[in-house]
Residue, then its C-alpha position, 0 to 999 in steps of 0.5 A: x500499499x501506497x502512502x499516497x504522496x507523489x513525489x517528485x524527485x529530480x537528479x542530474x546523471x552522466x552517461x559513462x559509457x554508451x556502447x552501440x551495437x548497429x544491426x540491419x533490417x532490409x528494407x528498412x531507411x533508418x539506422x538502428x542499433x542497440x545500446x548499453x549504456x551506464x549512468x551515474x547520478x547524483x543528488x536526491x537519486x544517487x548510484x548507477x544504472x544499465x540501460x538496455x536501448x534499442x535505437x531507430x534514427x533517419x534525417x527526419x527523427x529518431x526514437x529509442x526504447x530501453x529498459x533500465x536496472x537501477x541500483x543506489x538510492x532515492x531520496x535515501x531509501x536503498x535498494x534496485x529498481x526497473x525503469x522502462x521508458x521511450x522517447x521520440x526527436x522530430x527536428x526540434x520537438x521531443x517526447x518521453x515517458x517512462x515508469x518503474x516496473x511494477x514489483x522490481x524494487x528491493x530493498x528499500x525500494x520495494x513497493x515503490x511505484x510511479x513514472x520516469x521521465x529522463x530529458x536532457x536541459x539545453x547545456x547537455x545535462x542529463x536529468x531524470x524526474x521520478x513522481x513516484x509514490x513509497x510503501x506506507x511504512x518507508x514514507x514518515x521522516x522522508x522530504x518531498x523533493x521538487x522537480x525542474x521543469x524538465x518535461x520542458x527540456x530536450x528528453x535524451x530521445x535527441x541523443x538517439x541520433 
């Protein structure tokens, strides 16, 4: 059961490793690749993640889908969780969204649920915004963090090009 309070938590991260592997599907006009990315998070979300992504891009736009395993802490709660997310870019327009896989939280993150939005600011800084709830028995003593207006930032789908 959730404590009923949505926490908005924003943290910066760096991509420490980006390992693309191109592949070909006959008949497509897009560049296709799988990518293994490693990210390092700082702030209210602190730890590392490993993401496996499928990317597609061409002259008109790019997109990705991914599953990401995070290990670390969220507002001081230590554990792991799996995030599934996607992004699209067409020219300057971008869109992205993601969710924590239900039941994937372990340790102090057991029972975490909600959205995960990956973005990239104009200055290149990567950000994660979590809009999550925690189980009722873990919510006391932890404050809420206000997120920035990261939805207006260009998302990481632009990196897929």
